[in-house]
C-alpha positions in Angstrom: 134.0 85.1 110.8 131.1 82.4 111.8 129.4 80.6 109.0 125.5 81.2 109.1 122.5 79.7 107.2 119.2 81.7 107.2 116.0 80.2 106.1 113.5 82.0 104.8 116.1 84.9 104.8 114.4 86.4 101.7 110.9 86.9 104.1 110.5 90.2 106.2 112.4 89.6 109.5 114.8 87.1 107.7 116.3 90.1 105.2 116.2 92.3 108.4 118.8 89.3 110.1 120.7 89.1 106.7 121.7 92.9 106.7 122.3 92.6 110.3 124.6 89.5 110.5 126.5 91.3 107.4 126.9 94.4 108.6 129.0 92.9 111.6 131.1 90.8 109.3 129.5 86.9 109.3 129.2 84.9 106.5 125.6 84.6 105.5 123.8 81.6 103.1 120.0 82.6 102.7 118.1 79.2 101.8 114.9 80.5 100.2 112.5 79.8 97.3 112.0 83.5 96.8 113.6 86.6 95.7 115.4 89.5 98.0 113.2 92.8 98.8 114.1 95.4 96.1 116.3 98.0 96.5 118.8 95.9 98.7 122.1 95.0 97.0 123.4 92.2 98.9 126.7 92.3 100.5 129.9 90.5 99.5 129.7 88.0 102.5 125.9 86.9 101.5 125.2 84.1 99.3 121.4 83.4 98.3 121.0 79.8 97.2 117.2 79.2 96.2 115.8 76.1 97.1 112.7 75.0 99.1 113.3 73.2 103.0 110.9 70.6 102.1 113.8 69.0 99.6 116.1 67.2 102.2 118.7 66.7 99.8 118.8 70.4 98.6 119.4 71.4 102.0 121.6 69.1 102.6 123.4 71.1 99.9 123.8 74.2 101.8 123.6 73.1 105.5 126.8 71.2 105.5 129.9 70.8 108.3 131.2 74.5 107.4 127.4 75.9 108.9 127.8 77.3 112.1 124.4 78.6 113.0 121.3 77.8 111.6 118.7 80.5 111.6 115.4 78.4 110.8 112.8 81.2 110.1 110.8 79.6 106.2 107.4 79.5 107.3 104.1 80.1 105.5 103.3 83.7 107.4 99.9 85.7 107.4 96.3 84.5 108.1 95.1 85.0 104.6 98.0 82.5 103.9 97.2 79.9 106.2 93.1 80.3 105.7 93.9 79.6 102.0 96.9 77.0 102.2 96.7 74.7 104.9 98.7 72.0 103.2 101.5 74.3 102.7 101.4 75.7 106.2 101.5 72.0 107.8 104.6 70.9 105.2 106.4 73.8 105.5 106.0 74.5 109.0 106.3 70.9 110.3 108.2 68.5 108.0 110.4 71.5 106.4 111.7 72.1 110.0 111.8 68.4 110.8 114.8 68.5 107.5 116.6 71.6 109.1 117.4 69.8 112.7 118.2 66.7 111.7 120.9 67.9 108.8 121.7 70.3 111.5 122.0 67.3 113.9 124.1 65.3 111.5 126.2 68.5 110.7 126.8 70.1 114.8 125.2 73.0 113.9 123.3 75.2 116.0 119.5 75.9 115.1 117.5 78.9 116.4 113.7 78.1 115.6 111.8 80.5 114.8 108.1 80.2 116.5 105.1 82.6 117.0 102.9 83.9 119.7 100.0 81.7 118.2 101.3 79.0 120.0 99.3 80.3 122.8 96.1 80.3 120.9 92.8 82.0 122.9 94.7 81.1 126.2 93.1 83.9 128.5 95.4 84.1 131.3 97.8 86.9 129.9 101.0 87.4 130.1 101.9 84.5 128.4 105.3 82.7 130.0 107.4 80.5 127.2 105.2 77.4 129.5 102.0 78.8 129.8 99.4 75.9 128.6 98.2 76.4 125.1 94.8 77.3 124.0 93.2 76.5 120.7 90.2 75.6 118.5 89.2 72.6 116.5 90.9 71.2 114.2 88.3 71.9 111.4 89.2 75.4 111.9 91.7 76.1 109.4 93.0 78.9 111.4 94.8 77.2 113.9 96.7 74.8 111.7 99.9 77.7 112.2 99.6 77.7 115.7 99.7 73.5 115.1 102.2 73.2 113.2 104.3 76.1 114.9 103.8 74.3 118.3 104.7 70.5 116.7 108.2 72.3 115.2 108.8 72.9 119.0 108.1 70.1 120.0 110.6 68.5 117.1 113.0 70.9 118.0 113.4 70.0 122.1 112.9 66.0 120.7 116.2 66.4 118.4 117.8 68.1 121.6 117.3 65.1 124.1 117.6 62.6 121.7 120.4 63.1 119.6 122.2 66.1 121.2 120.9 68.9 118.9 122.2 72.2 120.2 119.4 74.4 119.8 117.1 77.3 121.2 113.4 78.9 120.3 112.3 82.1 119.9 108.7 83.1 120.2 108.1 86.8 118.5 104.8 88.8 119.5 103.5 91.3 116.9 106.9 92.3 114.7 106.1 95.2 112.7 108.3 97.2 110.1 109.4 97.9 106.5 109.5 95.8 104.0 106.7 93.5 105.8 103.9 92.7 103.3 100.6 94.9 103.7 98.6 92.0 105.3 99.2 93.0 108.7 97.2 95.4 111.2 100.5 97.8 111.5 101.7 96.8 107.7 98.1 97.1 106.2 97.1 100.2 108.0 99.8 102.1 106.8 99.8 100.6 103.2 95.8 102.0 102.9 97.0 105.2 104.8 99.6 105.9 102.2 97.4 105.1 99.1 94.9 107.4 100.5 92.6 104.8 102.0 91.8 105.2 105.8 93.0 102.1 108.2 90.3 99.3 109.1 89.6 99.2 112.6 87.6 95.3 113.2 84.7 95.8 115.7 85.5 98.2 118.6 89.4 98.5 118.3 89.7 97.3 122.3 91.8 94.4 121.0 95.7 94.6 122.5 98.4 93.5 121.4 102.3 94.3 122.3 103.9 95.7 118.3 107.7 94.5 118.3 110.0 96.8 116.3 111.8 94.3 113.7 115.2 95.7 114.8 114.8 94.2 118.2 113.4 91.4 117.3 116.7 90.7 115.5 118.8 92.0 117.8 116.9 89.9 120.0 117.4 86.6 117.7 121.0 86.7 117.3 121.7 87.7 120.9 119.4 84.2 121.3 121.6 82.7 118.6 125.2 83.6 120.0 124.3 83.1 124.3 124.9 80.1 125.4 122.9 80.2 127.7 120.3 80.6 125.3 120.3 76.7 124.1 118.2 74.0 124.5 115.7 76.7 125.9 112.8 78.6 124.4 112.4 82.7 125.0 109.4 84.9 124.3 110.7 88.2 121.8 108.1 90.6 122.3 108.1 94.1 123.5 106.0 95.1 126.9 103.9 98.0 125.9 100.0 96.8 125.5 98.6 99.0 122.8 94.8 98.7 121.6 94.4 98.0 117.9 92.4 101.0 117.9 95.0 103.1 119.5 98.0 102.0 116.7 95.2 102.8 114.5 94.6 106.8 115.4 98.7 106.6 115.7 98.9 105.6 112.4 96.5 108.1 111.1 98.0 111.0 112.8 101.3 110.1 112.0 100.7 109.9 107.9 98.1 113.0 108.1 95.6 110.9 107.0 91.9 110.4 107.6 90.9 108.1 111.2 90.1 104.4 111.1 87.1 103.4 109.7 84.5 100.4 112.0 84.2 97.3 110.3 82.6 94.5 112.1 83.9 91.2 112.3 80.2 89.5 112.0 79.1 91.2 109.7 81.9 90.7 106.9 83.0 87.3 108.4 80.5 85.6 109.9 80.9 83.5 113.8 84.0 81.7 112.1 86.8 83.6 112.8 88.1 83.4 116.4 90.0 86.8 117.1 92.0 87.2 120.4 91.4 90.3 123.1 94.4 90.3 124.6 98.4 89.0 123.4 101.1 89.6 125.5 104.4 88.5 126.4 105.7 87.7 129.7 109.3 88.6 128.8 111.1 88.0 132.2 112.9 84.7 130.9 115.0 86.5 128.3 115.8 90.1 130.3 116.9 88.0 133.3 119.0 85.4 131.2 120.3 87.0 128.5 119.7 90.9 129.7 117.9 91.5 126.5 114.6 93.7 126.2 112.8 95.9 123.7 113.7 99.7 122.7 111.9 100.5 120.5 108.8 103.3 121.3 105.7 102.4 119.4 105.7 105.8 117.9 108.8 106.0 116.9 108.7 102.7 115.0 105.7 103.6 113.3 107.2 107.3 112.1 110.5 105.1 110.9 108.5 102.8 109.1 105.9 105.4 107.6 109.4 107.1 106.6 110.4 103.8 105.0 107.0 103.5 103.0 107.3 106.6 101.3 110.6 106.0 99.9 110.0 103.0 98.5 107.1 103.0 95.6 107.3 99.1 94.7 105.9 98.7 98.4 103.1 100.8 98.0 102.3 99.7 95.0 101.6 96.1 96.3 98.1 94.8 96.6 97.0 94.8 100.3 95.0 91.9 101.9 91.8 91.4 104.0 88.2 93.1 104.0 87.7 96.6 103.8 84.3 98.8 103.7 82.4 98.4 100.8 84.2 95.0 99.6 82.5 91.5 98.3 83.1 89.4 101.0 86.2 86.9 100.0 85.4 83.3 100.0 88.5 82.6 102.7 89.7 86.1 103.7 89.5 86.8 107.5 91.1 90.1 109.5 94.4 90.7 109.6 96.8 89.9 112.2 100.3 90.6 112.8 103.4 87.6 112.8 
C-alpha cells in the first residue's frame, strides 16, 4: 500500500482522484481548506486534514518522509473566481506550489503537478503539443493571471527537478467535466440550468470548439502519470481528441435532459470587449499515448448522460447557485462567460 497525499482533494477532480486511489487500496491523505462534497462517506483508508498550502509549517505536518507520492491539485479554478480573486490565484497557484515542491524535495516524495490547457493562452496553432509556444494577453487583464500562475508553477517544478533532484511530472487538463463539478463551467452550468428549468446559454455563434474530457478518464490519466517511471520529469496533455463546438454540446445537453434548446448571448453586448475567449482549444495527446499508453475512452454523449443522471440524483447540487451572465440579467461587475477547466 502506497501512502499518497492529495492537495485540493475536496475539489471536483481531486475528490474523484481520492475515490479511485482508495478503491485501489492506497492510503490517502487529503490536504484541503474545504470540506468533501456531500453524500460521500470517506473510506477507512482516507484521512482528511484541514490546511492551506500557503502555510508551509502546516503542510510539513502531513507531507512527511512517509509520503510516497503527492498529487498537487490545490488551486483557485474557474473564470468567475480568478477574475474576482486574482491575488488568491497567484498566491495559491504560485507560492503554494513552491511550498509543495520544496517540501517534497526535502522528503523525497514524487509530485504530480496539476496544470491546465490555459497555459497555452490564445496560441492559434492548434492542436497544441506540450512544448508549443504560449501566447497571452496583457498583464492588466485579470483573465490571464491563472494561465501565468500555472505556467510559473510548471517552471518551478522543472527547476526543482533540475536543481534539487525532485521526481516530478506535470499534467495539463483540457476541459474536464463530470459529476460534482461546480456549476460555473460550460458543461456543468448548462446541465445545472437545464435541470432547473432554464435553457443553456451559448455565447456568440456557439462555434467555439473544445475537447471535453470525462473526469474518470482524467483521473485514470493522472494515476497513470503518477505511477509511470517513464513520466518522471515530463509534462503531458490530458484530454479527449474529439473536437466539439459549444453549440453542439448545448444542443446535446438539451436533448439528453429533454429541455428547451440553448439561448444565444452576445459576449460583446453583455461583457464588452475586455473578455478574450478562445476560438479553438485542442490538445495533441500523442506524447501520453505513445509514452504511457493512455487515451481518453469516454464518448461525450455517454459522459454527459452519466453526469446528468448523477445530477438528477443529487438535489444538493441542483440547489447550488450558478455563475455567469444569463439572458435578462443585469451585468455583474466582474462576471465572465464560463469555461471548463
